[in-house]
N, C-alpha and C positions, 0 to 999 in steps of 0.2 A: 488527595482527591477524594471526593465524596461519592456515595452510591449514585447520586444524580448524574454523575459523569460516566456511569457504567452502561454500556449498550450491549445487547445480545443480538447475534446474527445466527441464522439457521444455515445448514449446508446449502450451497448454491446462491446465497444472498450476495449481492455485489456491495462491498463496503464503500468503494469509490471507483470511478472510471478514469482512465487516462483522459486528460484535458479538463477534468472537473476542477473548480477552484480549490485551492489548498488552504482551507481555513483552520485545520486542526491536524493533530497527529493522534495515533491510537497506540496504546500500550496493550499488548495481548495478555490477558489474565489466564485464559483457558482456550484451548482449541488450536486449529491450524488453518492458515490462510495461504492461498496460492497468489503469487504476484506475477502478473503477465504484462507483456508489451503487445500492442495490437500490430500484427504483421499484415501482409498483403491480403491474406484470406483466412488467417487463423490467429488464435491467441498464442503467443510464444512465451512459454514458461520461463521466468527468471529465477524464482526462489519459492521456497516454502518457509513461512514464518510462523513461529509457535510461541508458546507461553514464555513470558519474560522478554520477548522481543517487541519491536515497534514497527509501525507503518506510517507513511505520510510525512516523515521528517524532512525529506528533500524539498518538498514544495514550500514548507515553512522557512527553511534556511535560505532558499533562493528566491522566495516570494514570487513564485510562478505557479501555473496550473500543474495538476498531477502529471507525473511522467509515466505512470503505469496504472494498471487495473488490479484491484485486490478483491478476491472472491473467497468467501468462507468455504472451506473444504469439509469442516466438521462443525458441530455447534461451537460457537465462539463467543467469548465475553471479552470486551475491550474497555479500557478506560480512555475516555476522550479528553485530550488536552487542547484547549483552544489556542489560537494564535497569540492572544493576549497573555495567557499564562505562560506560554513557551517564551515569549519575548521577555517577560519579567525575569525568567531564569537565565536566558541568554545574556541579558544586560548585566548580570552579576559576574560573567566570565571575562577573563582578560581578552583584550583585542586580538592578540595573537591566536587565541583558541578559535575565535570567530573566523579569522583569516584561514586557519587550517581547515575548519569545517567547510567554508566556501570552496576552497581548493578541492577537497575530497568530493564534494557534491558535483562540481564541474567535471571531474574525472568520471564519476558515475554516470552523469548525463551523456558524456561522450560514448561510454560503453553501451548504454541503453540504445543510443542511436545506431551504433554498429550492429547490435543484435537485430534491431528492426530493419535496417537497410539490407543486411546480408541474410536475413531470415535464419539466423543461428538458433538452433534448437538443441538443448542439452537433453540427450536421451534418458539419462538417469533421473533428472528432475522431472521430465515429462512422464516417465513410467511411474514414479512415485506419486505424482499428483493424480494421474489416471487411476491408480489403485485406491488412493484415499477417496477420490470422488466416487468411484464405483461402489466402494464399501458403504458410502453414505447416500447412495441413490441419486447422485446428481450427474448431469451431463454438461460437459464444458465445450461441446461441439458448436454450440450456437453463440451468437453475440451476447455479451453480458447485458443484464437488465440495467435500467437506470438505477443509480445508487440513491440511498437516502440522502447522501451529501449533496447531490446535484440539485435537490429541492430544499436543502437546509439553509435557512437565512443566516445561521451562525457561521456557515462556511464561507460566506461572501467577504 
């Protein structure tokens, strides 16, 4: 991946929103990102993702819209991998690996829906996200802003 695929986000920036089209995945080079599910009246924290981890893979594997919202908690640098580049790599893997990935993503989708439907909130993740956000001067009380991706022609 070249430098042209590197994108920087500031604390509070929305990387992508739940229901955005999923045209790429992001590998985190630096920083921390909060991953949320939209609940009835609030964002429900699912995870904190950091350096060396990735975001957005589920929408590429299942070829559907984003299942969660990702917000930069700290300054973040990511490498963007397009759907085409991901497909090239995936096509090189055995069919059974693809079937395994599809099954895992389906399980994760079901868990995401349970979290949303039941309003499950992990207090440890919530507190950690709150502390990181506060340290970086961002508020997660409001709805996420539109993401760069929702206007990105590359994501369609």
